[in-house]
DRENDO-1510 file (C-alpha; in Angstrom, 1 decimal, always signed):
<recs>
REC; n; res; u; v; w
REC; 1; UNK; +10.1; +3.1; +6.6 .
REC; 2; UNK; +6.8; +1.6; +7.5 .
REC; 3; UNK; +4.1; -0.2; +5.7 .
REC; 4; UNK; +0.3; +0.1; +5.4 .
REC; 5; UNK; -1.9; -2.8; +4.4 .
REC; 6; UNK; -4.9; -1.1; +2.8 .
REC; 7; UNK; -7.8; -3.8; +2.0 .
REC; 8; UNK; -11.5; -3.7; +0.6 .
REC; 9; UNK; -13.5; -5.0; -2.2 .
REC; 10; UNK; -13.1; -3.4; -5.8 .
REC; 11; UNK; -14.5; +0.0; -6.2 .
REC; 12; UNK; -14.5; +1.1; -2.7 .
REC; 13; UNK; -11.9; +3.8; -3.0 .
REC; 14; UNK; -8.6; +2.0; -2.2 .
REC; 15; UNK; -6.4; +3.7; -4.8 .
REC; 16; UNK; -8.6; +7.1; -4.7 .
REC; 17; UNK; -7.6; +7.0; -1.0 .
REC; 18; UNK; -3.8; +6.5; -1.9 .
REC; 19; UNK; -4.1; +9.1; -4.6 .
REC; 20; UNK; -5.2; +11.7; -1.8 .
REC; 21; UNK; -2.6; +10.9; +0.4 .
REC; 22; UNK; +0.0; +11.4; -2.2 .
REC; 23; UNK; -1.8; +15.1; -3.4 .
REC; 24; UNK; -2.0; +16.5; -0.1 .
REC; 25; UNK; +1.7; +14.8; +0.9 .
REC; 26; UNK; +2.8; +17.4; +3.4 .
REC; 27; UNK; +0.0; +16.1; +5.8 .
REC; 28; UNK; +1.1; +12.3; +5.8 .
REC; 29; UNK; +4.7; +12.3; +5.0 .
REC; 30; UNK; +7.6; +14.3; +7.2 .
REC; 31; UNK; +10.0; +14.5; +3.9 .
REC; 32; UNK; +8.8; +15.5; +0.4 .
REC; 33; UNK; +8.1; +12.6; -1.8 .
REC; 34; UNK; +9.7; +12.8; -5.2 .
REC; 35; UNK; +8.6; +9.6; -6.9 .
REC; 36; UNK; +5.9; +6.6; -6.4 .
REC; 37; UNK; +6.6; +3.3; -8.2 .
REC; 38; UNK; +3.7; +1.7; -8.5 .
REC; 39; UNK; +3.5; -2.2; -9.1 .
REC; 40; UNK; +0.6; -3.1; -10.8 .
REC; 41; UNK; -0.6; -6.5; -10.0 .
REC; 42; UNK; -3.0; -7.3; -11.9 .
REC; 43; UNK; -3.3; -6.9; -16.0 .
REC; 44; UNK; -5.2; -3.5; -17.1 .
REC; 45; UNK; -5.7; -1.8; -13.8 .
REC; 46; UNK; -3.6; +1.3; -13.4 .
REC; 47; UNK; -3.2; +3.6; -10.5 .
REC; 48; UNK; -4.6; +6.3; -12.1 .
REC; 49; UNK; -3.2; +10.1; -12.2 .
REC; 50; UNK; -2.4; +12.7; -9.6 .
REC; 51; UNK; -4.2; +15.9; -9.3 .
REC; 52; UNK; -2.8; +19.3; -8.5 .
REC; 53; UNK; -4.4; +20.6; -5.0 .
REC; 54; UNK; -5.2; +24.2; -4.1 .
REC; 55; UNK; -2.9; +25.1; -1.0 .
REC; 56; UNK; -0.7; +21.9; -0.9 .
REC; 57; UNK; +2.9; +23.3; -0.6 .
REC; 58; UNK; +4.7; +20.4; -2.5 .
REC; 59; UNK; +4.9; +19.3; -6.0 .
REC; 60; UNK; +3.3; +16.4; -7.1 .
REC; 61; UNK; +5.5; +13.1; -7.3 .
REC; 62; UNK; +6.6; +11.4; -10.3 .
REC; 63; UNK; +4.4; +8.1; -10.6 .
REC; 64; UNK; +6.1; +5.5; -12.3 .
REC; 65; UNK; +3.9; +2.4; -13.2 .
REC; 66; UNK; +5.3; -1.2; -14.0 .
REC; 67; UNK; +4.1; -4.5; -13.9 .
REC; 68; UNK; +4.8; -7.1; -11.2 .
REC; 69; UNK; +6.5; -9.2; -14.0 .
REC; 70; UNK; +8.9; -6.5; -14.3 .
REC; 71; UNK; +9.3; -5.4; -10.9 .
REC; 72; UNK; +12.9; -5.4; -9.8 .
REC; 73; UNK; +13.7; -3.8; -6.2 .
REC; 74; UNK; +17.0; -2.2; -7.8 .
REC; 75; UNK; +14.7; +0.6; -9.1 .
REC; 76; UNK; +14.0; +1.9; -5.7 .
REC; 77; UNK; +15.8; +4.8; -4.5 .
REC; 78; UNK; +15.8; +6.5; -1.0 .
REC; 79; UNK; +12.7; +8.4; -0.3 .
REC; 80; UNK; +10.4; +6.4; -2.7 .
REC; 81; UNK; +6.9; +5.5; -2.1 .
REC; 82; UNK; +6.2; +1.6; -3.5 .
REC; 83; UNK; +2.8; +0.6; -4.0 .
REC; 84; UNK; +1.8; -3.0; -4.8 .
REC; 85; UNK; -1.6; -1.9; -6.5 .
REC; 86; UNK; -4.2; -5.1; -6.5 .
REC; 87; UNK; -2.1; -7.8; -4.8 .
REC; 88; UNK; -4.1; -11.3; -5.3 .
REC; 89; UNK; -1.7; -13.4; -3.0 .
REC; 90; UNK; +1.7; -13.0; -0.9 .
REC; 91; UNK; +4.6; -14.4; -2.7 .
REC; 92; UNK; +8.2; -14.5; -2.4 .
REC; 93; UNK; +8.8; -11.1; -3.6 .
REC; 94; UNK; +6.3; -9.4; -1.6 .
REC; 95; UNK; +7.2; -11.2; +1.6 .
REC; 96; UNK; +10.9; -10.3; +1.0 .
REC; 97; UNK; +10.4; -6.5; +1.0 .
REC; 98; UNK; +8.1; -6.7; +4.0 .
REC; 99; UNK; +10.6; -8.9; +5.9 .
REC; 100; UNK; +13.4; -6.3; +5.4 .
REC; 101; UNK; +14.2; -5.4; +1.8 .
REC; 102; UNK; +12.4; -2.1; +2.1 .
REC; 103; UNK; +13.8; -0.8; +5.5 .
REC; 104; UNK; +17.4; -1.0; +3.6 .
REC; 105; UNK; +16.2; +0.5; +0.7 .
REC; 106; UNK; +15.4; +3.9; +2.7 .
REC; 107; UNK; +11.8; +4.2; +1.1 .
REC; 108; UNK; +9.5; +6.8; +2.3 .
REC; 109; UNK; +6.7; +3.8; +2.7 .
REC; 110; UNK; +5.7; +1.0; +1.2 .
REC; 111; UNK; +1.4; +0.4; +0.2 .
REC; 112; UNK; +0.0; -2.9; -0.3 .
REC; 113; UNK; -3.3; -2.7; -1.7 .
REC; 114; UNK; -5.7; -5.9; -1.7 .
REC; 115; UNK; -9.1; -6.8; -2.1 .
REC; 116; UNK; -9.3; -9.4; +0.4 .
REC; 117; UNK; -7.0; -11.4; +2.6 .
REC; 118; UNK; -9.0; -14.7; +2.7 .
REC; 119; UNK; -7.1; -16.1; -0.1 .
REC; 120; UNK; -3.8; -15.4; +2.0 .
REC; 121; UNK; -3.0; -18.1; +4.2 .
REC; 122; UNK; -3.5; -17.6; +7.7 .
REC; 123; UNK; -3.6; -13.7; +7.3 .
REC; 124; UNK; +0.0; -14.1; +7.1 .
REC; 125; UNK; +0.5; -10.6; +5.6 .
REC; 126; UNK; -0.8; -9.0; +8.8 .
REC; 127; UNK; +2.2; -9.8; +10.5 .
REC; 128; UNK; +4.1; -7.5; +8.4 .
REC; 129; UNK; +1.9; -4.5; +8.3 .
REC; 130; UNK; +2.7; -1.8; +10.4 .
REC; 131; UNK; -0.6; +0.1; +10.0 .
REC; 132; UNK; -4.6; -1.3; +8.5 .
REC; 133; UNK; -6.5; +0.6; +6.6 .
REC; 134; UNK; -9.9; -1.1; +6.4 .
REC; 135; UNK; -13.0; -0.3; +4.1 .
REC; 136; UNK; -16.2; -1.9; +5.9 .
REC; 137; UNK; -18.0; -2.1; +2.6 .
REC; 138; UNK; -18.1; -6.3; +2.6 .
REC; 139; UNK; -18.9; -9.2; +4.9 .
REC; 140; UNK; -14.9; -10.4; +4.4 .
REC; 141; UNK; -13.9; -7.1; +5.8 .
REC; 142; UNK; -15.9; -6.8; +8.3 .
REC; 143; UNK; -15.0; -10.6; +9.4 .
REC; 144; UNK; -11.0; -9.6; +9.2 .
REC; 145; UNK; -12.0; -6.4; +11.2 .
REC; 146; UNK; -13.8; -9.1; +14.0 .
REC; 147; UNK; -10.1; -11.5; +13.6 .
REC; 148; UNK; -8.2; -8.2; +14.4 .
REC; 149; UNK; -10.0; -6.9; +17.5 .
REC; 150; UNK; -10.1; -10.4; +18.7 .
REC; 151; UNK; -6.4; -11.1; +18.4 .
REC; 152; UNK; -4.3; -8.1; +18.0 .
REC; 153; UNK; -6.0; -5.4; +20.6 .
REC; 154; UNK; -5.2; -6.6; +24.1 .
REC; 155; UNK; -7.3; -4.4; +26.5 .
REC; 156; UNK; -7.6; -6.1; +29.8 .
</recs>
């Protein structure tokens, strides 16, 4: 299992990007994804509906949406994709998931979607993410990209 952090401002395409990955899952996931658990962290925000795409050899996964308040890790099944949508801060639940709970549950993937990392102390979430997707549409994301280049890549 691996985790991907997707960060950019509102209405920049983060959720559309993830829906497209799930619709064309044969290009991204080795095994078929049967179920997606979306944890909506902000009231009134939902993930949207997956659309059948021509030429895709796999059926669309079932999408279950729950609120952050009602999330329990015992709903996870091996092979699930877990998405925390619009995560405002890193909390103990997310920290436990990233530190190992998801590895033991056999998830296909864990996506964290956020508007900004500036509110997250010392970019803590970066230490847990295996992949980072940045949509460079704001100065905050540009600052993050610069930080990543200066602290995470060694090219000497």
